[in-house]
CHARMM-style PDB file with segment names, atoms N, HN, CA, C and O in Angstrom:
ATOM      1  N   MET     1      43.929  45.920  55.528  1.00  0.00      PROA
ATOM      2  CA  MET     1      44.724  46.874  54.391  1.00  0.00      PROA
ATOM      3  C   MET     1      44.923  48.066  54.810  1.00  0.00      PROA
ATOM      4  O   MET     1      44.285  48.695  55.654  1.00  0.00      PROA
ATOM      5  N   LYS     2      46.187  48.491  53.960  1.00  0.00      PROA
ATOM      6  HN  LYS     2      46.705  47.980  53.275  1.00  0.00      PROA
ATOM      7  CA  LYS     2      46.898  49.577  54.155  1.00  0.00      PROA
ATOM      8  C   LYS     2      46.684  50.012  53.078  1.00  0.00      PROA
ATOM      9  O   LYS     2      46.469  49.409  52.026  1.00  0.00      PROA
ATOM     10  N   LEU     3      46.767  51.845  53.440  1.00  0.00      PROA
ATOM     11  HN  LEU     3      46.941  52.335  54.294  1.00  0.00      PROA
ATOM     12  CA  LEU     3      46.038  52.761  52.905  1.00  0.00      PROA
ATOM     13  C   LEU     3      47.193  53.800  52.883  1.00  0.00      PROA
ATOM     14  O   LEU     3      47.640  54.218  53.951  1.00  0.00      PROA
ATOM     15  N   LEU     4      47.739  54.271  51.569  1.00  0.00      PROA
ATOM     16  HN  LEU     4      47.377  53.932  50.701  1.00  0.00      PROA
ATOM     17  CA  LEU     4      48.573  54.323  50.416  1.00  0.00      PROA
ATOM     18  C   LEU     4      48.162  56.103  49.884  1.00  0.00      PROA
ATOM     19  O   LEU     4      47.186  56.295  49.159  1.00  0.00      PROA
ATOM     20  N   SER     5      49.127  57.378  50.406  1.00  0.00      PROA
ATOM     21  HN  SER     5      49.920  57.222  50.994  1.00  0.00      PROA
ATOM     22  CA  SER     5      48.649  58.547  49.989  1.00  0.00      PROA
ATOM     23  C   SER     5      49.181  58.521  48.776  1.00  0.00      PROA
ATOM     24  O   SER     5      49.775  57.648  48.142  1.00  0.00      PROA
ATOM     25  N   VAL     6      48.837  59.753  48.526  1.00  0.00      PROA
ATOM     26  HN  VAL     6      48.355  60.461  49.041  1.00  0.00      PROA
ATOM     27  CA  VAL     6      48.865  60.412  46.955  1.00  0.00      PROA
ATOM     28  C   VAL     6      51.504  60.969  46.906  1.00  0.00      PROA
ATOM     29  O   VAL     6      52.454  61.314  46.204  1.00  0.00      PROA
ATOM     30  N   LYS     7      50.991  60.540  48.427  1.00  0.00      PROA
ATOM     31  HN  LYS     7      50.219  60.260  48.998  1.00  0.00      PROA
ATOM     32  CA  LYS     7      52.745  61.325  48.403  1.00  0.00      PROA
ATOM     33  C   LYS     7      53.501  59.830  48.860  1.00  0.00      PROA
ATOM     34  O   LYS     7      54.517  59.136  48.916  1.00  0.00      PROA
ATOM     35  N   GLU     8      52.399  59.963  49.062  1.00  0.00      PROA
ATOM     36  HN  GLU     8      51.574  60.527  49.016  1.00  0.00      PROA
ATOM     37  CA  GLU     8      54.049  57.853  48.641  1.00  0.00      PROA
ATOM     38  C   GLU     8      53.390  56.986  47.934  1.00  0.00      PROA
ATOM     39  O   GLU     8      53.721  55.825  48.174  1.00  0.00      PROA
ATOM     40  N   ILE     9      52.470  57.138  47.045  1.00  0.00      PROA
ATOM     41  HN  ILE     9      52.201  58.081  46.850  1.00  0.00      PROA
ATOM     42  CA  ILE     9      51.857  56.285  45.680  1.00  0.00      PROA
ATOM     43  C   ILE     9      53.488  56.629  44.789  1.00  0.00      PROA
ATOM     44  O   ILE     9      54.171  55.765  44.239  1.00  0.00      PROA
ATOM     45  N   SER    10      53.910  58.595  44.889  1.00  0.00      PROA
ATOM     46  HN  SER    10      53.355  59.297  45.336  1.00  0.00      PROA
ATOM     47  CA  SER    10      54.586  58.857  43.980  1.00  0.00      PROA
ATOM     48  C   SER    10      56.212  58.295  44.183  1.00  0.00      PROA
ATOM     49  O   SER    10      57.175  57.881  43.538  1.00  0.00      PROA
ATOM     50  N   ALA    11      55.718  58.634  45.707  1.00  0.00      PROA
ATOM     51  HN  ALA    11      54.936  58.970  46.232  1.00  0.00      PROA
ATOM     52  CA  ALA    11      57.431  57.583  46.028  1.00  0.00      PROA
ATOM     53  C   ALA    11      57.974  56.435  45.445  1.00  0.00      PROA
ATOM     54  O   ALA    11      58.882  56.393  44.615  1.00  0.00      PROA
ATOM     55  N   LEU    12      57.021  55.013  46.205  1.00  0.00      PROA
ATOM     56  HN  LEU    12      56.284  55.048  46.879  1.00  0.00      PROA
ATOM     57  CA  LEU    12      56.401  54.232  45.278  1.00  0.00      PROA
ATOM     58  C   LEU    12      57.212  53.495  43.356  1.00  0.00      PROA
ATOM     59  O   LEU    12      57.838  52.612  42.770  1.00  0.00      PROA
ATOM     60  N   ILE    13      56.226  55.243  43.245  1.00  0.00      PROA
ATOM     61  HN  ILE    13      55.717  55.960  43.721  1.00  0.00      PROA
ATOM     62  CA  ILE    13      56.335  54.934  41.985  1.00  0.00      PROA
ATOM     63  C   ILE    13      57.280  54.977  41.180  1.00  0.00      PROA
ATOM     64  O   ILE    13      57.542  54.158  40.298  1.00  0.00      PROA
ATOM     65  N   GLN    14      57.926  56.103  41.501  1.00  0.00      PROA
ATOM     66  HN  GLN    14      57.714  56.767  42.217  1.00  0.00      PROA
ATOM     67  CA  GLN    14      58.716  57.299  40.905  1.00  0.00      PROA
ATOM     68  C   GLN    14      57.979  58.477  39.989  1.00  0.00      PROA
ATOM     69  O   GLN    14      58.277  58.954  38.894  1.00  0.00      PROA
ATOM     70  N   ALA    15      56.705  58.783  41.068  1.00  0.00      PROA
ATOM     71  HN  ALA    15      56.463  58.396  41.958  1.00  0.00      PROA
ATOM     72  CA  ALA    15      56.073  58.848  39.270  1.00  0.00      PROA
ATOM     73  C   ALA    15      55.785  60.786  40.064  1.00  0.00      PROA
ATOM     74  O   ALA    15      56.197  60.739  41.223  1.00  0.00      PROA
ATOM     75  N   LYS    16      55.262  62.207  39.738  1.00  0.00      PROA
ATOM     76  HN  LYS    16      54.927  62.246  38.797  1.00  0.00      PROA
ATOM     77  CA  LYS    16      55.278  63.062  40.389  1.00  0.00      PROA
ATOM     78  C   LYS    16      53.540  63.374  40.961  1.00  0.00      PROA
ATOM     79  O   LYS    16      52.673  63.162  40.113  1.00  0.00      PROA
ATOM     80  N   PRO    17      53.145  63.789  42.148  1.00  0.00      PROA
ATOM     81  CA  PRO    17      52.038  63.852  42.205  1.00  0.00      PROA
ATOM     82  C   PRO    17      50.999  63.904  41.254  1.00  0.00      PROA
ATOM     83  O   PRO    17      50.058  63.117  41.152  1.00  0.00      PROA
ATOM     84  N   SER    18      51.392  65.466  40.174  1.00  0.00      PROA
ATOM     85  HN  SER    18      52.156  66.105  40.258  1.00  0.00      PROA
ATOM     86  CA  SER    18      50.846  65.258  39.698  1.00  0.00      PROA
ATOM     87  C   SER    18      50.430  64.462  38.435  1.00  0.00      PROA
ATOM     88  O   SER    18      49.688  64.913  37.563  1.00  0.00      PROA
ATOM     89  N   THR    19      50.964  63.285  38.432  1.00  0.00      PROA
ATOM     90  HN  THR    19      51.567  62.918  39.140  1.00  0.00      PROA
ATOM     91  CA  THR    19      50.668  62.711  37.132  1.00  0.00      PROA
ATOM     92  C   THR    19      50.034  61.457  38.085  1.00  0.00      PROA
ATOM     93  O   THR    19      49.278  60.845  37.331  1.00  0.00      PROA
ATOM     94  N   ILE    20      50.022  60.772  39.515  1.00  0.00      PROA
ATOM     95  HN  ILE    20      50.637  61.269  40.127  1.00  0.00      PROA
ATOM     96  CA  ILE    20      49.284  60.227  40.333  1.00  0.00      PROA
ATOM     97  C   ILE    20      47.733  60.674  40.252  1.00  0.00      PROA
ATOM     98  O   ILE    20      46.768  59.910  40.250  1.00  0.00      PROA
ATOM     99  N   TYR    21      47.711  62.017  40.189  1.00  0.00      PROA
ATOM    100  HN  TYR    21      48.495  62.638  40.190  1.00  0.00      PROA
ATOM    101  CA  TYR    21      46.485  62.752  40.313  1.00  0.00      PROA
ATOM    102  C   TYR    21      46.093  62.693  38.671  1.00  0.00      PROA
ATOM    103  O   TYR    21      44.899  62.923  38.862  1.00  0.00      PROA
ATOM    104  N   GLN    22      46.179  62.567  37.284  1.00  0.00      PROA
ATOM    105  HN  GLN    22      47.149  62.380  37.128  1.00  0.00      PROA
ATOM    106  CA  GLN    22      46.137  62.637  36.322  1.00  0.00      PROA
ATOM    107  C   GLN    22      45.625  61.411  36.138  1.00  0.00      PROA
ATOM    108  O   GLN    22      44.757  61.284  35.275  1.00  0.00      PROA
ATOM    109  N   TRP    23      46.022  60.348  36.850  1.00  0.00      PROA
ATOM    110  HN  TRP    23      46.727  60.451  37.551  1.00  0.00      PROA
ATOM    111  CA  TRP    23      45.683  59.482  36.596  1.00  0.00      PROA
ATOM    112  C   TRP    23      44.672  58.536  37.080  1.00  0.00      PROA
ATOM    113  O   TRP    23      44.046  57.606  36.571  1.00  0.00      PROA
ATOM    114  N   ALA    24      44.728  59.123  38.308  1.00  0.00      PROA
ATOM    115  HN  ALA    24      45.236  59.879  38.722  1.00  0.00      PROA
ATOM    116  CA  ALA    24      43.500  58.651  38.945  1.00  0.00      PROA
ATOM    117  C   ALA    24      42.281  59.605  38.430  1.00  0.00      PROA
ATOM    118  O   ALA    24      41.336  58.883  38.113  1.00  0.00      PROA
ATOM    119  N   GLU    25      42.019  60.834  38.263  1.00  0.00      PROA
ATOM    120  HN  GLU    25      42.786  61.421  38.521  1.00  0.00      PROA
ATOM    121  CA  GLU    25      40.889  61.735  37.480  1.00  0.00      PROA
ATOM    122  C   GLU    25      40.734  60.779  36.406  1.00  0.00      PROA
ATOM    123  O   GLU    25      39.570  60.430  36.206  1.00  0.00      PROA
ATOM    124  N   LEU    26      41.800  60.170  35.518  1.00  0.00      PROA
ATOM    125  HN  LEU    26      42.745  60.453  35.680  1.00  0.00      PROA
ATOM    126  CA  LEU    26      41.316  58.892  34.214  1.00  0.00      PROA
ATOM    127  C   LEU    26      40.838  58.020  34.391  1.00  0.00      PROA
ATOM    128  O   LEU    26      40.424  57.327  33.461  1.00  0.00      PROA
ATOM    129  N   GLY    27      40.695  57.687  35.653  1.00  0.00      PROA
ATOM    130  HN  GLY    27      41.031  58.250  36.408  1.00  0.00      PROA
ATOM    131  CA  GLY    27      40.665  56.676  36.025  1.00  0.00      PROA
ATOM    132  C   GLY    27      42.212  55.153  35.769  1.00  0.00      PROA
ATOM    133  O   GLY    27      42.373  53.932  35.786  1.00  0.00      PROA
ATOM    134  N   GLN    28      42.664  55.957  35.642  1.00  0.00      PROA
ATOM    135  HN  GLN    28      42.533  56.949  35.629  1.00  0.00      PROA
ATOM    136  CA  GLN    28      44.513  54.221  34.902  1.00  0.00      PROA
ATOM    137  C   GLN    28      45.111  54.093  35.966  1.00  0.00      PROA
ATOM    138  O   GLN    28      46.272  53.736  35.766  1.00  0.00      PROA
ATOM    139  N   ILE    29      44.795  54.253  37.297  1.00  0.00      PROA
ATOM    140  HN  ILE    29      43.852  54.544  37.459  1.00  0.00      PROA
ATOM    141  CA  ILE    29      45.116  54.042  38.917  1.00  0.00      PROA
ATOM    142  C   ILE    29      44.107  54.225  39.549  1.00  0.00      PROA
ATOM    143  O   ILE    29      43.607  55.316  39.820  1.00  0.00      PROA
ATOM    144  N   PRO    30      43.515  52.605  39.993  1.00  0.00      PROA
ATOM    145  CA  PRO    30      42.856  51.736  41.641  1.00  0.00      PROA
ATOM    146  C   PRO    30      43.351  52.714  42.841  1.00  0.00      PROA
ATOM    147  O   PRO    30      44.426  52.900  43.412  1.00  0.00      PROA
ATOM    148  N   CYS    31      41.669  53.399  42.972  1.00  0.00      PROA
ATOM    149  HN  CYS    31      40.796  53.248  42.509  1.00  0.00      PROA
ATOM    150  CA  CYS    31      42.090  54.053  43.553  1.00  0.00      PROA
ATOM    151  C   CYS    31      40.808  54.983  44.699  1.00  0.00      PROA
ATOM    152  O   CYS    31      40.462  55.820  43.866  1.00  0.00      PROA
ATOM    153  N   PHE    32      39.905  55.354  46.055  1.00  0.00      PROA
ATOM    154  HN  PHE    32      40.186  54.674  46.733  1.00  0.00      PROA
ATOM    155  CA  PHE    32      38.752  55.444  45.954  1.00  0.00      PROA
ATOM    156  C   PHE    32      39.418  57.275  47.229  1.00  0.00      PROA
ATOM    157  O   PHE    32      40.579  57.479  47.583  1.00  0.00      PROA
ATOM    158  N   LYS    33      38.629  57.854  47.436  1.00  0.00      PROA
ATOM    159  HN  LYS    33      37.686  57.688  47.148  1.00  0.00      PROA
ATOM    160  CA  LYS    33      38.529  58.818  48.094  1.00  0.00      PROA
ATOM    161  C   LYS    33      37.385  59.030  49.495  1.00  0.00      PROA
ATOM    162  O   LYS    33      36.155  59.031  49.541  1.00  0.00      PROA
ATOM    163  N   ILE    34      38.757  59.248  50.864  1.00  0.00      PROA
ATOM    164  HN  ILE    34      39.756  59.247  50.827  1.00  0.00      PROA
ATOM    165  CA  ILE    34      38.073  59.671  51.964  1.00  0.00      PROA
ATOM    166  C   ILE    34      37.722  61.011  52.244  1.00  0.00      PROA
ATOM    167  O   ILE    34      38.513  61.902  52.552  1.00  0.00      PROA
ATOM    168  N   ASN    35      36.541  61.107  52.127  1.00  0.00      PROA
ATOM    169  HN  ASN    35      35.898  60.384  51.877  1.00  0.00      PROA
ATOM    170  CA  ASN    35      37.094  62.965  52.554  1.00  0.00      PROA
ATOM    171  C   ASN    35      37.548  63.917  51.696  1.00  0.00      PROA
ATOM    172  O   ASN    35      38.179  64.928  52.006  1.00  0.00      PROA
ATOM    173  N   GLY    36      37.194  63.554  50.554  1.00  0.00      PROA
ATOM    174  HN  GLY    36      36.681  62.733  50.303  1.00  0.00      PROA
ATOM    175  CA  GLY    36      38.056  64.115  49.662  1.00  0.00      PROA
ATOM    176  C   GLY    36      38.898  64.219  48.871  1.00  0.00      PROA
ATOM    177  O   GLY    36      39.035  64.740  47.764  1.00  0.00      PROA
ATOM    178  N   LEU    37      40.081  63.068  50.281  1.00  0.00      PROA
ATOM    179  HN  LEU    37      39.970  62.646  51.180  1.00  0.00      PROA
ATOM    180  CA  LEU    37      41.380  63.109  49.939  1.00  0.00      PROA
ATOM    181  C   LEU    37      41.586  61.542  49.246  1.00  0.00      PROA
ATOM    182  O   LEU    37      41.132  60.513  49.748  1.00  0.00      PROA
ATOM    183  N   LEU    38      42.584  61.634  47.650  1.00  0.00      PROA
ATOM    184  HN  LEU    38      42.953  62.469  47.243  1.00  0.00      PROA
ATOM    185  CA  LEU    38      42.804  60.132  46.913  1.00  0.00      PROA
ATOM    186  C   LEU    38      43.250  58.681  47.939  1.00  0.00      PROA
ATOM    187  O   LEU    38      44.365  58.895  48.417  1.00  0.00      PROA
ATOM    188  N   ARG    39      42.893  57.801  48.227  1.00  0.00      PROA
ATOM    189  HN  ARG    39      41.987  57.627  47.840  1.00  0.00      PROA
ATOM    190  CA  ARG    39      43.489  57.268  48.964  1.00  0.00      PROA
ATOM    191  C   ARG    39      43.512  55.853  47.984  1.00  0.00      PROA
ATOM    192  O   ARG    39      42.502  55.363  47.479  1.00  0.00      PROA
ATOM    193  N   PHE    40      44.624  55.426  47.868  1.00  0.00      PROA
ATOM    194  HN  PHE    40      45.445  55.824  48.278  1.00  0.00      PROA
ATOM    195  CA  PHE    40      45.087  53.856  47.406  1.00  0.00      PROA
ATOM    196  C   PHE    40      44.882  52.540  48.577  1.00  0.00      PROA
ATOM    197  O   PHE    40      45.409  52.941  49.614  1.00  0.00      PROA
ATOM    198  N   GLU    41      44.535  51.678  48.707  1.00  0.00      PROA
ATOM    199  HN  GLU    41      44.106  51.353  47.864  1.00  0.00      PROA
ATOM    200  CA  GLU    41      45.183  50.221  49.048  1.00  0.00      PROA
ATOM    201  C   GLU    41      46.318  49.609  48.661  1.00  0.00      PROA
ATOM    202  O   GLU    41      46.478  49.745  47.448  1.00  0.00      PROA
ATOM    203  N   GLU    42      47.236  48.947  49.222  1.00  0.00      PROA
ATOM    204  HN  GLU    42      47.106  48.837  50.207  1.00  0.00      PROA
ATOM    205  CA  GLU    42      48.756  49.194  48.767  1.00  0.00      PROA
ATOM    206  C   GLU    42      48.683  47.482  47.718  1.00  0.00      PROA
ATOM    207  O   GLU    42      49.287  47.156  46.696  1.00  0.00      PROA
ATOM    208  N   ARG    43      47.605  46.693  48.623  1.00  0.00      PROA
ATOM    209  HN  ARG    43      47.115  46.959  49.453  1.00  0.00      PROA
ATOM    210  CA  ARG    43      48.093  45.592  47.822  1.00  0.00      PROA
ATOM    211  C   ARG    43      46.507  45.687  46.659  1.00  0.00      PROA
ATOM    212  O   ARG    43      46.213  44.494  46.582  1.00  0.00      PROA
ATOM    213  N   GLU    44      45.693  46.284  46.000  1.00  0.00      PROA
ATOM    214  HN  GLU    44      45.931  47.253  46.062  1.00  0.00      PROA
ATOM    215  CA  GLU    44      45.048  46.403  44.551  1.00  0.00      PROA
ATOM    216  C   GLU    44      46.471  47.181  43.520  1.00  0.00      PROA
ATOM    217  O   GLU    44      46.796  46.890  42.369  1.00  0.00      PROA
ATOM    218  N   ILE    45      46.992  48.064  44.311  1.00  0.00      PROA
ATOM    219  HN  ILE    45      46.728  48.301  45.246  1.00  0.00      PROA
ATOM    220  CA  ILE    45      48.854  48.781  43.439  1.00  0.00      PROA
ATOM    221  C   ILE    45      49.241  47.975  43.017  1.00  0.00      PROA
ATOM    222  O   ILE    45      49.421  47.636  41.848  1.00  0.00      PROA
ATOM    223  N   LEU    46      49.560  47.242  44.589  1.00  0.00      PROA
ATOM    224  HN  LEU    46      49.414  47.517  45.539  1.00  0.00      PROA
ATOM    225  CA  LEU    46      50.269  46.702  44.164  1.00  0.00      PROA
ATOM    226  C   LEU    46      50.213  45.443  42.633  1.00  0.00      PROA
ATOM    227  O   LEU    46      50.983  44.854  41.875  1.00  0.00      PROA
ATOM    228  N   ASP    47      49.552  45.516  42.757  1.00  0.00      PROA
ATOM    229  HN  ASP    47      48.927  45.995  43.373  1.00  0.00      PROA
ATOM    230  CA  ASP    47      48.894  44.735  41.431  1.00  0.00      PROA
ATOM    231  C   ASP    47      48.662  44.876  40.459  1.00  0.00      PROA
ATOM    232  O   ASP    47      48.567  43.969  39.632  1.00  0.00      PROA
ATOM    233  N   TRP    48      48.557  45.621  40.325  1.00  0.00      PROA
ATOM    234  HN  TRP    48      48.633  46.358  40.997  1.00  0.00      PROA
ATOM    235  CA  TRP    48      47.971  46.814  39.331  1.00  0.00      PROA
ATOM    236  C   TRP    48      49.419  47.505  38.704  1.00  0.00      PROA
ATOM    237  O   TRP    48      49.717  48.362  37.871  1.00  0.00      PROA
ATOM    238  N   LEU    49      50.053  46.660  39.559  1.00  0.00      PROA
ATOM    239  HN  LEU    49      49.811  45.964  40.235  1.00  0.00      PROA
ATOM    240  CA  LEU    49      52.118  47.963  39.028  1.00  0.00      PROA
ATOM    241  C   LEU    49      52.037  46.078  38.164  1.00  0.00      PROA
ATOM    242  O   LEU    49      51.703  46.013  36.981  1.00  0.00      PROA
ATOM    243  N   LYS    50      52.306  45.051  38.783  1.00  0.00      PROA
ATOM    244  HN  LYS    50      52.577  45.104  39.744  1.00  0.00      PROA
ATOM    245  CA  LYS    50      52.300  43.659  38.405  1.00  0.00      PROA
ATOM    246  C   LYS    50      51.441  43.565  36.786  1.00  0.00      PROA
ATOM    247  O   LYS    50      51.926  42.779  35.972  1.00  0.00      PROA
ATOM    248  N   ASP    51      50.193  44.369  36.374  1.00  0.00      PROA
ATOM    249  HN  ASP    51      49.799  45.007  37.035  1.00  0.00      PROA
ATOM    250  CA  ASP    51      49.669  44.927  35.586  1.00  0.00      PROA
ATOM    251  C   ASP    51      50.189  45.346  34.124  1.00  0.00      PROA
ATOM    252  O   ASP    51      50.370  45.121  32.927  1.00  0.00      PROA
ATOM    253  N   GLN    52      50.269  46.158  35.281  1.00  0.00      PROA
ATOM    254  HN  GLN    52      50.122  46.340  36.254  1.00  0.00      PROA
ATOM    255  CA  GLN    52      51.719  47.614  33.365  1.00  0.00      PROA
ATOM    256  C   GLN    52      52.953  46.940  34.054  1.00  0.00      PROA
ATOM    257  O   GLN    52      53.529  47.602  34.918  1.00  0.00      PROA
ATOM    258  N   LYS    53      53.540  45.345  33.675  1.00  0.00      PROA
ATOM    259  HN  LYS    53      53.072  44.807  32.974  1.00  0.00      PROA
ATOM    260  CA  LYS    53      54.582  45.339  32.436  1.00  0.00      PROA
ATOM    261  C   LYS    53      54.398  45.064  31.095  1.00  0.00      PROA
ATOM    262  O   LYS    53      53.330  44.961  30.491  1.00  0.00      PROA
ATOM    263  N   ARG    54      55.302  44.974  30.762  1.00  0.00      PROA
ATOM    264  HN  ARG    54      56.169  45.057  31.253  1.00  0.00      PROA
ATOM    265  CA  ARG    54      54.507  43.799  28.744  1.00  0.00      PROA
ATOM    266  C   ARG    54      56.295  44.277  28.752  1.00  0.00      PROA
ATOM    267  O   ARG    54      57.270  44.906  29.163  1.00  0.00      PROA
ATOM    268  N   VAL    55      55.614  43.320  27.890  1.00  0.00      PROA
ATOM    269  HN  VAL    55      54.822  42.809  27.556  1.00  0.00      PROA
ATOM    270  CA  VAL    55      57.597  42.505  27.254  1.00  0.00      PROA
ATOM    271  C   VAL    55      56.930  44.066  25.674  1.00  0.00      PROA
ATOM    272  O   VAL    55      55.928  44.617  25.219  1.00  0.00      PROA
ATOM    273  N   TYR    56      58.804  43.979  25.513  1.00  0.00      PROA
ATOM    274  HN  TYR    56      59.619  43.531  25.882  1.00  0.00      PROA
ATOM    275  CA  TYR    56      59.034  44.608  24.541  1.00  0.00      PROA
ATOM    276  C   TYR    56      60.235  44.036  23.972  1.00  0.00      PROA
ATOM    277  O   TYR    56      61.153  43.466  24.563  1.00  0.00      PROA
ATOM    278  N   ASN    57      60.051  44.339  22.383  1.00  0.00      PROA
ATOM    279  HN  ASN    57      59.305  44.802  21.904  1.00  0.00      PROA
ATOM    280  CA  ASN    57      60.812  44.047  21.446  1.00  0.00      PROA
ATOM    281  C   ASN    57      62.031  45.877  20.913  1.00  0.00      PROA
ATOM    282  O   ASN    57      61.889  46.829  20.146  1.00  0.00      PROA
ATOM    283  N   THR    58      63.011  45.439  21.843  1.00  0.00      PROA
ATOM    284  HN  THR    58      63.126  44.666  22.466  1.00  0.00      PROA
ATOM    285  CA  THR    58      64.106  46.343  21.291  1.00  0.00      PROA
ATOM    286  C   THR    58      64.818  45.614  20.741  1.00  0.00      PROA
ATOM    287  O   THR    58      65.335  44.763  21.464  1.00  0.00      PROA
ATOM    288  N   GLY    59      65.098  45.596  19.589  1.00  0.00      PROA
ATOM    289  HN  GLY    59      64.679  46.288  19.002  1.00  0.00      PROA
ATOM    290  CA  GLY    59      65.890  45.078  17.907  1.00  0.00      PROA
ATOM    291  C   GLY    59      67.408  45.248  18.196  1.00  0.00      PROA
ATOM    292  O   GLY    59      68.289  45.401  17.350  1.00  0.00      PROA
ATOM    293  N   ARG    60      67.600  45.177  19.981  1.00  0.00      PROA
ATOM    294  HN  ARG    60      66.884  45.054  20.668  1.00  0.00      PROA
ATOM    295  CA  ARG    60      69.224  45.440  20.223  1.00  0.00      PROA
ATOM    296  C   ARG    60      69.605  43.526  19.933  1.00  0.00      PROA
ATOM    297  O   ARG    60      68.967  42.584  20.404  1.00  0.00      PROA
ATOM    298  N   ALA    61      70.780  43.469  19.059  1.00  0.00      PROA
ATOM    299  HN  ALA    61      71.298  44.234  18.677  1.00  0.00      PROA
ATOM    300  CA  ALA    61      71.085  41.904  18.802  1.00  0.00      PROA
ATOM    301  C   ALA    61      71.569  41.542  20.331  1.00  0.00      PROA
ATOM    302  O   ALA    61      72.292  42.281  20.999  1.00  0.00      PROA
ATOM    303  N   GLY    62      70.820  39.729  20.959  1.00  0.00      PROA
ATOM    304  HN  GLY    62      70.233  39.129  20.416  1.00  0.00      PROA
ATOM    305  CA  GLY    62      70.860  39.036  20.689  1.00  0.00      PROA
ATOM    306  C   GLY    62      69.458  39.451  21.825  1.00  0.00      PROA
ATOM    307  O   GLY    62      69.366  38.664  22.767  1.00  0.00      PROA
ATOM    308  N   ARG    63      68.582  40.401  21.797  1.00  0.00      PROA
ATOM    309  HN  ARG    63      68.657  41.039  21.031  1.00  0.00      PROA
ATOM    310  CA  ARG    63      67.234  40.298  22.308  1.00  0.00      PROA
ATOM    311  C   ARG    63      65.878  39.886  21.407  1.00  0.00      PROA
ATOM    312  O   ARG    63      65.323  40.961  21.183  1.00  0.00      PROA
ATOM    313  N   GLY    64      65.363  39.171  20.999  1.00  0.00      PROA
ATOM    314  HN  GLY    64      65.814  38.297  21.181  1.00  0.00      PROA
ATOM    315  CA  GLY    64      64.129  38.677  20.715  1.00  0.00      PROA
ATOM    316  C   GLY    64      62.646  39.055  20.503  1.00  0.00      PROA
ATOM    317  O   GLY    64      62.020  39.089  21.562  1.00  0.00      PROA
ATOM    318  N   PRO    65      61.920  39.350  19.383  1.00  0.00      PROA
ATOM    319  CA  PRO    65      61.045  38.817  20.287  1.00  0.00      PROA
ATOM    320  C   PRO    65      60.371  37.586  20.854  1.00  0.00      PROA
ATOM    321  O   PRO    65      60.306  36.395  20.551  1.00  0.00      PROA
ATOM    322  N   GLY    66      59.671  38.757  22.264  1.00  0.00      PROA
ATOM    323  HN  GLY    66      59.724  39.725  22.510  1.00  0.00      PROA
ATOM    324  CA  GLY    66      59.277  37.929  23.834  1.00  0.00      PROA
ATOM    325  C   GLY    66      60.114  38.257  24.127  1.00  0.00      PROA
ATOM    326  O   GLY    66      59.800  39.069  24.997  1.00  0.00      PROA
ATOM    327  N   LYS    67      61.433  38.245  24.035  1.00  0.00      PROA
ATOM    328  HN  LYS    67      61.688  37.585  23.328  1.00  0.00      PROA
ATOM    329  CA  LYS    67      62.180  38.430  25.406  1.00  0.00      PROA
ATOM    330  C   LYS    67      62.013  39.867  25.677  1.00  0.00      PROA
ATOM    331  O   LYS    67      61.830  40.868  24.985  1.00  0.00      PROA
ATOM    332  N   GLU    68      62.219  39.454  27.700  1.00  0.00      PROA
ATOM    333  HN  GLU    68      62.368  38.641  28.262  1.00  0.00      PROA
ATOM    334  CA  GLU    68      61.811  40.768  27.941  1.00  0.00      PROA
ATOM    335  C   GLU    68      62.721  41.587  28.615  1.00  0.00      PROA
ATOM    336  O   GLU    68      63.657  40.920  29.056  1.00  0.00      PROA
ATOM    337  N   VAL    69      62.810  42.891  28.886  1.00  0.00      PROA
ATOM    338  HN  VAL    69      62.050  43.434  28.528  1.00  0.00      PROA
ATOM    339  CA  VAL    69      63.382  43.289  29.412  1.00  0.00      PROA
ATOM    340  C   VAL    69      63.541  44.104  30.387  1.00  0.00      PROA
ATOM    341  OT1 VAL    69      64.671  44.359  30.802  1.00  0.00      PROA
TER     342      VAL     69
END
């Protein structure tokens, strides 16, 4: 099990650390605390990222419903 810090998660998903803290507080990202510090299990984060993918219909020519963007 590899544990990641807020800084590492922030770099991985290109989001501000404040956003990561907010998501953690709201229970929107899998995490836990060790001695008061947020930590993230790498495998859980990678699985969470896969679950965050969405299929969008952009309305542009050549892209119909159900096409991945």
